[in-house]
C-alpha positions as CSV (number, residue, x, y, z in Angstrom):
1,M,92.7,76.2,112.9
2,M,94.8,79.3,112.7
3,R,97.8,79.4,115.1
4,F,99.6,82.6,116.1
5,R,103.1,82.7,117.3
6,R,105.1,85.5,118.7
7,S,108.0,86.3,116.4
8,A,111.4,85.2,117.9
9,S,113.0,88.3,116.4
10,A,110.6,90.7,118.1
11,D,112.4,93.1,120.4
12,P,110.9,92.8,123.9
13,A,111.9,96.4,124.6
14,R,109.6,97.8,121.9
15,T,106.5,99.5,123.3
16,D,104.4,99.6,120.1
17,A,102.4,96.7,118.6
18,T,104.3,96.7,115.3
19,P,106.6,93.7,114.9
20,A,110.2,94.2,114.1
21,S,111.1,93.5,110.5
22,P,114.6,92.6,109.3
23,P,116.2,95.2,107.1
24,G,115.3,94.6,103.4
25,S,112.2,92.5,104.3
26,R,109.1,92.8,102.2
27,G,106.6,92.5,105.0
28,C,103.9,89.9,105.7
29,Q,106.5,87.3,106.6
30,A,105.5,83.8,107.4
31,P,105.8,82.6,111.0
32,A,108.7,80.4,112.1
33,G,109.0,77.3,109.9
34,G,107.7,79.1,106.8
35,A,111.2,79.6,105.4
36,G,110.7,83.4,105.7
37,E,108.5,83.6,102.6
38,S,106.3,86.6,102.2
39,I,102.8,86.4,101.0
40,D,104.1,87.9,97.7
41,D,106.5,85.0,97.4
42,L,103.7,82.5,98.0
43,M,101.5,84.1,95.5
44,V,104.2,83.9,92.8
45,Q,104.6,80.2,93.6
46,I,100.8,79.7,93.5
47,A,100.6,81.4,90.1
48,E,103.2,78.8,89.0
49,G,100.9,76.0,90.3
50,S,102.3,75.2,93.7
51,E,99.7,73.6,95.9
52,T,102.2,73.6,98.8
53,A,102.4,77.4,98.6
54,L,98.6,77.6,98.6
55,A,98.5,75.5,101.8
56,R,101.0,77.9,103.4
57,L,99.0,80.9,102.3
58,Y,95.9,79.3,103.8
59,D,97.6,78.7,107.1
60,L,98.8,82.4,107.2
61,T,95.6,84.1,106.1
62,A,92.5,81.9,106.7
63,G,91.8,83.4,110.1
64,L,91.8,86.9,108.6
65,V,89.7,85.9,105.6
66,L,87.2,84.3,107.9
67,A,87.1,87.3,110.2
68,M,86.5,89.6,107.2
69,A,83.6,87.4,106.1
70,G,81.9,88.5,109.2
71,T,78.8,87.0,110.9
72,A,77.6,85.6,107.6
73,V,79.6,82.4,108.3
74,S,78.1,81.2,111.6
75,S,78.8,77.5,111.8
76,E,82.0,75.5,111.4
77,P,80.7,73.5,108.3
78,S,79.7,76.8,106.5
79,A,83.0,78.4,107.5
80,E,84.9,75.4,106.0
81,A,82.8,75.6,102.8
82,Y,83.3,79.3,102.5
83,L,87.1,79.0,103.0
84,T,87.3,76.3,100.3
85,R,85.4,78.6,97.9
86,A,87.5,81.6,98.8
87,Y,90.9,79.9,98.3
88,R,89.7,78.2,95.1
89,A,89.0,81.8,93.9
90,V,92.5,82.8,94.9
91,W,94.0,79.7,93.1
92,K,92.0,80.5,89.9
93,A,93.0,84.1,89.9
94,A,96.7,83.5,90.8
95,P,98.0,83.5,87.2
96,R,96.8,87.2,86.9
97,Y,98.8,88.1,90.1
98,R,101.5,90.7,89.6
99,P,104.2,90.7,92.4
100,G,104.4,93.7,94.6
101,P,103.8,95.0,98.1
102,H,100.0,94.6,97.8
103,A,99.9,90.7,98.1
104,L,97.8,90.5,101.2
105,A,95.3,93.1,99.9
106,W,95.1,91.1,96.6
107,V,94.4,87.9,98.4
108,L,91.8,89.4,100.7
109,H,90.1,91.2,97.8
110,R,89.6,87.9,95.9
111,A,88.8,85.8,99.0
112,V,86.2,88.2,100.5
113,A,84.5,88.7,97.1
114,V,83.2,85.1,97.5
115,Q,79.7,85.0,98.9
116,P,79.7,83.3,102.4
């Protein structure tokens, strides 16, 4: 199950919905406990064969991937099967990943291309 946490570094005085990012950050940061790795960092590790990085990527993005799959995934067993296929596709394609600011779009493109 996907868990969302409010960033401890978020400025409570901000009135917009955009989270504060530290200077020099590359965006898409992991929640607390994720060692501050970006999705880009995780994809580089996955391309090198890190199953731990794949598990962290799943924790960060599975909710979004499932939401993008839409109503085609209607039951919990079918959702689990879909996510397994989607992240297997990401794993297989990871060696072709090229680092950059597009990491989340790259992951979503490959994951959502899998038929629910």
